[in-house]
Residue frames as a rotation matrix with the C-alpha (Angstrom) as fourth column:
MET 1
-0.415 -0.372 0.830 -89.62
-0.336 0.911 0.240 100.72
-0.845 -0.179 -0.503 -1.47
LYS 2
-0.083 0.338 -0.937 -90.09
-0.989 0.088 0.120 98.75
0.123 0.937 0.327 -4.59
PHE 3
-0.335 0.058 0.940 -91.71
-0.355 0.917 -0.183 95.23
-0.873 -0.395 -0.287 -4.67
LEU 4
-0.648 0.167 -0.743 -92.47
-0.682 0.308 0.664 92.68
0.340 0.936 -0.086 -7.35
ALA 5
0.054 0.700 0.712 -95.47
-0.617 0.583 -0.528 90.45
-0.785 -0.411 0.464 -7.36
VAL 6
-0.627 -0.510 -0.589 -94.59
-0.775 0.332 0.538 87.36
-0.079 0.794 -0.603 -9.46
CYS 7
0.379 0.638 0.671 -96.60
-0.380 0.768 -0.515 84.72
-0.844 -0.060 0.534 -11.13
GLY 8
-0.049 -0.377 0.925 -96.00
0.577 0.745 0.334 82.41
-0.815 0.550 0.181 -14.19
PHE 9
0.029 0.135 0.990 -97.28
0.985 -0.174 -0.005 84.80
0.171 0.975 -0.138 -16.85
GLY 10
-0.853 -0.361 -0.376 -97.23
0.470 -0.846 -0.254 88.06
-0.227 -0.393 0.891 -14.85
VAL 11
-0.688 0.672 0.274 -100.96
-0.131 -0.487 0.864 88.76
0.714 0.558 0.423 -15.50
GLY 12
0.137 0.978 -0.156 -103.54
-0.015 0.160 0.987 87.12
0.990 -0.133 0.037 -13.37
SER 13
0.601 0.137 -0.787 -102.53
0.708 0.366 0.604 85.97
0.371 -0.921 0.122 -9.94
SER 14
-0.476 -0.821 -0.314 -99.65
0.879 -0.431 -0.205 88.50
0.033 -0.374 0.927 -9.64
MET 15
-0.533 0.356 0.768 -102.12
-0.007 -0.909 0.417 91.33
0.846 0.217 0.487 -10.25
VAL 16
0.597 0.760 -0.257 -104.17
0.184 0.183 0.966 90.07
0.781 -0.623 -0.030 -7.33
LEU 17
0.330 -0.591 -0.736 -101.11
0.939 0.282 0.195 89.87
0.092 -0.756 0.648 -5.22
LYS 18
-0.662 -0.500 0.558 -100.04
0.542 -0.834 -0.105 93.32
0.518 0.233 0.823 -6.29
MET 19
-0.065 0.773 0.631 -103.34
-0.090 -0.635 0.767 94.78
0.994 -0.007 0.111 -5.21
THR 20
0.746 0.250 -0.618 -103.23
0.476 0.449 0.756 93.01
0.466 -0.858 0.215 -1.83
LEU 21
-0.128 -0.906 -0.403 -99.68
0.990 -0.094 -0.102 94.16
0.054 -0.412 0.909 -1.19
GLN 22
-0.610 -0.087 0.788 -100.61
0.244 -0.966 0.082 97.82
0.754 0.243 0.610 -2.09
LYS 23
0.501 0.831 0.242 -103.61
-0.100 -0.222 0.970 97.73
0.860 -0.510 -0.028 0.34
VAL 24
0.697 -0.268 -0.665 -101.39
0.703 0.437 0.561 96.29
0.141 -0.859 0.493 3.18
CYS 25
-0.483 -0.866 0.133 -98.63
0.829 -0.501 -0.249 98.96
0.282 -0.010 0.959 2.51
LYS 26
-0.289 0.433 0.854 -101.29
-0.006 -0.893 0.451 101.67
0.957 0.125 0.260 2.57
GLU 27
0.738 0.630 -0.241 -102.71
0.178 0.163 0.970 100.38
0.651 -0.759 0.008 5.88
ARG 28
0.471 -0.613 -0.635 -99.28
0.879 0.260 0.401 100.59
-0.081 -0.746 0.661 7.34
GLY 29
0.845 -0.082 -0.529 -98.53
-0.096 -0.995 0.001 104.05
-0.526 0.050 -0.849 6.00
ILE 30
-0.095 -0.942 0.323 -95.78
0.269 0.288 0.919 102.68
-0.958 0.174 0.226 3.81
THR 31
0.510 0.216 -0.833 -94.99
-0.675 -0.500 -0.543 104.33
-0.533 0.839 -0.109 0.48
CYS 32
-0.288 -0.582 0.761 -94.24
0.063 0.781 0.621 101.63
-0.956 0.226 -0.188 -2.05
GLU 33
-0.001 0.272 -0.962 -94.20
-0.989 -0.144 -0.039 100.89
-0.149 0.952 0.269 -5.67
VAL 34
-0.126 0.118 0.985 -95.57
-0.161 0.977 -0.138 97.42
-0.979 -0.176 -0.104 -6.65
GLU 35
-0.170 0.112 -0.979 -95.21
-0.984 -0.071 0.163 95.95
-0.051 0.991 0.123 -10.06
ASN 36
0.451 0.324 0.831 -96.51
-0.266 0.938 -0.222 92.56
-0.852 -0.121 0.510 -11.26
THR 37
0.007 -0.574 -0.819 -94.44
-1.000 -0.009 -0.002 90.46
-0.006 0.819 -0.574 -13.64
ASP 38
0.919 0.191 -0.346 -93.71
-0.231 0.970 -0.079 86.99
0.320 0.152 0.935 -14.78
ILE 39
0.847 -0.528 0.064 -90.96
0.243 0.492 0.836 84.77
-0.473 -0.692 0.545 -13.40
SER 40
0.290 -0.795 0.533 -88.48
0.953 0.192 -0.233 85.42
0.083 0.576 0.813 -16.22
SER 41
0.265 -0.112 0.958 -88.77
0.266 -0.946 -0.184 89.12
0.927 0.303 -0.221 -15.98
ALA 42
0.971 0.123 0.204 -88.40
-0.167 -0.258 0.952 89.05
0.169 -0.958 -0.230 -12.20
LYS 43
0.606 -0.792 -0.081 -84.97
0.775 0.564 0.283 87.61
-0.178 -0.234 0.956 -12.44
GLY 44
-0.360 -0.913 0.189 -82.41
0.927 -0.372 -0.033 90.34
0.100 0.164 0.981 -11.87
ALA 45
0.341 0.657 0.673 -84.94
0.520 -0.728 0.447 93.10
0.783 0.197 -0.589 -11.26
ALA 46
-0.778 -0.603 0.177 -83.86
0.217 -0.522 -0.825 96.07
0.589 -0.604 0.537 -9.14
VAL 47
0.357 0.896 0.264 -86.37
-0.191 -0.207 0.960 95.71
0.914 -0.393 0.097 -6.20
ASP 48
-0.282 -0.432 0.856 -86.27
-0.902 -0.185 -0.390 95.57
0.327 -0.883 -0.338 -2.53
ALA 49
-0.629 0.118 0.768 -88.27
-0.361 0.831 -0.423 92.26
-0.689 -0.543 -0.480 -2.25
ILE 50
-0.634 0.431 -0.642 -90.26
-0.520 0.377 0.766 89.73
0.573 0.819 -0.015 -4.33
PHE 51
-0.340 0.689 0.640 -93.63
-0.591 0.374 -0.715 88.28
-0.732 -0.621 0.280 -3.29
THR 52
-0.366 0.230 -0.902 -94.76
-0.840 0.334 0.427 85.20
0.400 0.914 0.070 -5.11
SER 53
0.781 0.601 -0.168 -96.08
-0.513 0.771 0.377 81.58
0.356 -0.208 0.911 -4.86
GLN 54
0.540 -0.546 0.640 -94.21
-0.388 0.514 0.765 78.82
-0.747 -0.661 0.065 -3.00
GLU 55
0.719 -0.186 0.670 -93.42
0.586 0.682 -0.439 77.20
-0.375 0.708 0.599 -6.39
PHE 56
0.591 -0.519 0.617 -91.67
0.377 -0.499 -0.780 80.17
0.713 0.694 -0.099 -7.86
GLY 57
0.822 -0.300 0.484 -90.39
-0.551 -0.633 0.543 81.34
0.144 -0.713 -0.686 -4.50
ASP 58
0.698 -0.578 0.424 -88.08
0.196 0.723 0.663 78.31
-0.689 -0.379 0.617 -4.22
GLU 59
0.417 -0.501 0.758 -86.59
0.904 0.146 -0.401 79.04
0.090 0.853 0.514 -7.62
LEU 60
0.666 -0.086 0.741 -86.27
0.082 -0.979 -0.187 82.83
0.741 0.185 -0.645 -7.03
MET 61
0.916 -0.333 0.222 -84.65
-0.274 -0.117 0.955 82.23
-0.292 -0.936 -0.199 -3.57
ARG 62
0.503 -0.746 0.437 -81.94
0.612 0.664 0.429 80.26
-0.610 0.051 0.791 -5.29
THR 63
-0.017 -0.540 0.841 -81.17
0.968 -0.219 -0.122 82.94
0.251 0.812 0.527 -8.01
GLU 64
0.486 0.198 0.851 -82.03
0.209 -0.972 0.107 86.36
0.848 0.126 -0.514 -6.56
LYS 65
-0.653 -0.735 -0.183 -80.07
0.438 -0.170 -0.883 88.46
0.618 -0.656 0.433 -3.91
VAL 66
-0.551 0.552 0.626 -83.24
-0.695 -0.719 0.021 90.17
0.462 -0.424 0.779 -2.60
PRO 67
-0.801 0.266 0.536 -85.55
-0.284 0.620 -0.731 88.69
-0.527 -0.738 -0.421 -0.09
VAL 68
-0.612 0.644 -0.458 -88.33
-0.338 0.310 0.888 86.42
0.714 0.699 0.028 -1.62
TYR 69
-0.686 0.520 0.509 -91.64
-0.532 0.119 -0.838 85.87
-0.497 -0.846 0.195 0.34
PRO 70
-0.849 0.477 -0.228 -93.82
0.157 0.639 0.753 82.95
0.505 0.604 -0.617 -0.78
ILE 71
-0.625 0.748 0.224 -97.48
-0.698 -0.407 -0.588 83.62
-0.349 -0.524 0.777 -0.34
LYS 72
-0.886 0.307 0.348 -100.10
0.376 0.914 0.151 80.98
-0.272 0.265 -0.925 -0.45
ARG 73
0.109 0.981 0.159 -103.27
0.970 -0.070 -0.232 83.08
-0.217 0.180 -0.960 -0.45
TYR 74
-0.580 -0.536 0.613 -102.92
0.751 -0.644 0.148 86.07
0.316 0.546 0.776 -2.60
MET 75
-0.016 0.748 0.663 -106.04
0.131 -0.656 0.743 87.87
0.991 0.098 -0.087 -1.31
ASP 76
0.583 0.246 -0.775 -105.25
0.745 0.220 0.630 87.33
0.326 -0.944 -0.055 2.41
LYS 77
0.529 -0.426 0.734 -104.19
-0.281 -0.904 -0.322 90.72
0.800 -0.036 -0.598 3.76
ALA 78
0.820 -0.290 0.494 -103.07
-0.480 0.121 0.869 89.03
-0.312 -0.949 -0.040 7.13
GLU 79
0.637 -0.640 0.429 -100.68
0.564 0.767 0.307 86.67
-0.526 0.047 0.849 5.32
VAL 80
0.457 -0.383 0.803 -99.43
0.658 -0.461 -0.595 89.28
0.598 0.801 0.041 2.90
GLY 81
0.747 -0.060 0.663 -99.02
-0.428 -0.806 0.409 91.64
0.510 -0.589 -0.628 5.89
ALA 82
0.847 -0.452 0.281 -97.10
-0.057 0.448 0.892 89.19
-0.529 -0.772 0.354 7.94
ALA 83
0.392 -0.756 0.524 -94.57
0.917 0.367 -0.156 88.76
-0.074 0.541 0.838 5.00
LEU 84
0.443 -0.161 0.882 -94.30
0.304 -0.898 -0.317 92.53
0.843 0.409 -0.349 4.77
ASP 85
0.885 -0.087 0.457 -93.74
-0.454 -0.375 0.808 92.88
0.101 -0.923 -0.371 8.44
GLN 86
0.684 -0.695 0.223 -91.06
0.513 0.675 0.530 90.20
-0.519 -0.248 0.818 8.27
PHE 87
0.301 -0.614 0.730 -89.35
0.809 -0.241 -0.537 92.23
0.506 0.752 0.424 5.43
LEU 88
0.571 0.003 0.821 -89.54
-0.191 -0.972 0.136 95.46
0.799 -0.235 -0.554 7.44
ALA 89
0.948 -0.205 0.244 -88.22
-0.207 0.188 0.960 93.84
-0.242 -0.961 0.136 10.56
ASN 90
0.519 -0.780 0.350 -85.24
0.775 0.602 0.193 92.45
-0.361 0.171 0.917 8.62
GLN 91
0.405 -0.282 0.870 -84.55
0.500 -0.728 -0.469 95.93
0.765 0.625 -0.154 7.27
LYS 92
0.852 -0.006 0.524 -84.13
-0.380 -0.695 0.610 97.44
0.361 -0.719 -0.594 10.71
GLY 93
0.831 -0.529 0.173 -81.46
0.184 0.555 0.811 94.79
-0.526 -0.642 0.558 11.68
């Protein structure tokens, strides 16, 4: 699976989110590739899902065809894990 962690400039907060998402995937035994990027580069990217802030989530949900998961606390493994679990549950259906 390939995921994007997105923030405004693709450097600071998206890197934190990327690291948390990688930890959560590893804990669940999921092989994944996670890239961090800025909002402009995220548009049209070939990924399975996008994880971002609520602010960017609203915009990306309108423009992207892949699932978008807004995250409030980028370092919170429980919140990121819940979003990942939601993605995985939707893949089974």
